[in-house]
Phi, psi and omega in degrees: 000139177295140180298326178299319180293314179301316181295320181293319178294319178302309184283331173305313181286324178297316183292320178296316178296322180295318178300317179297317183291323175298318177299322178298312182302311184292316184297316179293324178295322176299319178293318181298324182296337180293334184248334188283135181272008183271172183290156184297314183299322180297329183276336183266331181300321179300333178295323177288323177300325179301323182282340185080014184240037182298317183297320178296317179298312182296325178295323186262329186241335181081252187286142182272071175272166180302314182298315182294317183292317180296318178299314182297312186279338186256309192244353186287105182287342178278349175261119191292340182254011175290161179302316181298316180293320178298317181290324175298313180295320178298316181295320179294321176296319179295321180299323184287345182232034183299333179284348182261315181278165179283158179297327179294323177296316178298317180298321181291315181290328177293315178296322178299314180300313182288333173302312181285320181298316180294323177294322179293322182284333183286333181063006177224113175249105188299327182215106185300318182300321178294320180297313182291331174296322177294322178297313179297318179296320179297322176295316178297320179296319179297314180298319180294318179295320178298315179296326187271338189239351181253135176303135182277066180253202182302318181300315179299319181292324174298321176297319178299316180299316179300313181296316186289321177295319178297317181295316179298318180298316183288326175297317178296319183294314183290325176292320179297315181296318180297313187287323191263332190233318196293319184297127186302316181199166183298331181293343180275352180298129179085356180277177177300321177300316179300314179299315180299321181289322177292323176296318178298321178299314178299318181292328179296336177256014185051039188248356189297309182293320180292326176297316178297318180290340177292347176105011179258113182270340177254147175272091180255132183307315181293325179291320177297315179298317179300317182296315185281341179261313195250353182293129184274352187244339180279125192290354177248005176285155183296316181296317179301314182299316182289324176299312182291323178296320179295320179298318178294320179299318181286335172294325179290314186274336184081003179284134179299143176301138182097352175234172178212152179229356179214165184300327180294314178298320181293314182296315180291320179296321178295316180294317180295317183293326177298318179291334180297325191244351180278153177249163180294329177296319178293322178297316179297322178294322175295322187113117185300317179300313181297319180294314181293323177297320178294318178299317179298318177295323179294320178295318176298321179294321177299316178300318178296319181292324177298318179296311183292330182283318190248342189243312186298142179273128178293139178295144181279000000 
């Protein structure tokens, strides 16, 4: 497979997954505001912190109001990680490889792009929750169509790796923000507000019902963290994402699982193996923020190694 094609399929899936996750963050925050007794700015600023682009937001928008944050994260084409920018980039990647992907995949990403573009141009979104639900559904439809209509060859596996790394990164970010920043003060720990925020976090990862079925009847911070980091079966947990991404990577290279022959396999294998054997008690002793920050850097490093291994041209 041409490296250009592999890179485009990889980023097509990363951008679609990123758009979905941004929609999740905003939608759950809108729901949380209906119950939370805290100030509006306090509830919207953590969404910008999740992206890591607080300084850019403050430079361009100033105060973190609902209107400013939604505009920035959803429709701002000058912000590279907004939903609109992600969909534009996804569509351009899909356009460049139309001969490789199925026609149904192109139709889905094209429809997804115009869904967001038309909402941005109308300047009137009658019901935000309905709009973000449509964004999430459009992402699911794209993933389903890709699974059903594209040959599960190297290209499909590159797409899987892109989607799974993006998903793992966003799960780590939203968990980190809740634990480290979002709670107003230590006196709120264990209060109704604290419970509402942990429930909102689970819902942002579509994990609330699965967490309950996992056998946890109480919303306990360490149990939520354990579920979202270490659960091997929930498809949005960090460990599940890295396990599946590693399997796809080894399908591409043909290297047996448990061994490595290139920097990408080594970086991903190290991150996955750490999650295999660590316990939530050890994570808490390390510091949840410190551990999640390290995981995010490791995921970024895996992405860089994938680029240098499969895409970058070696100097002559």
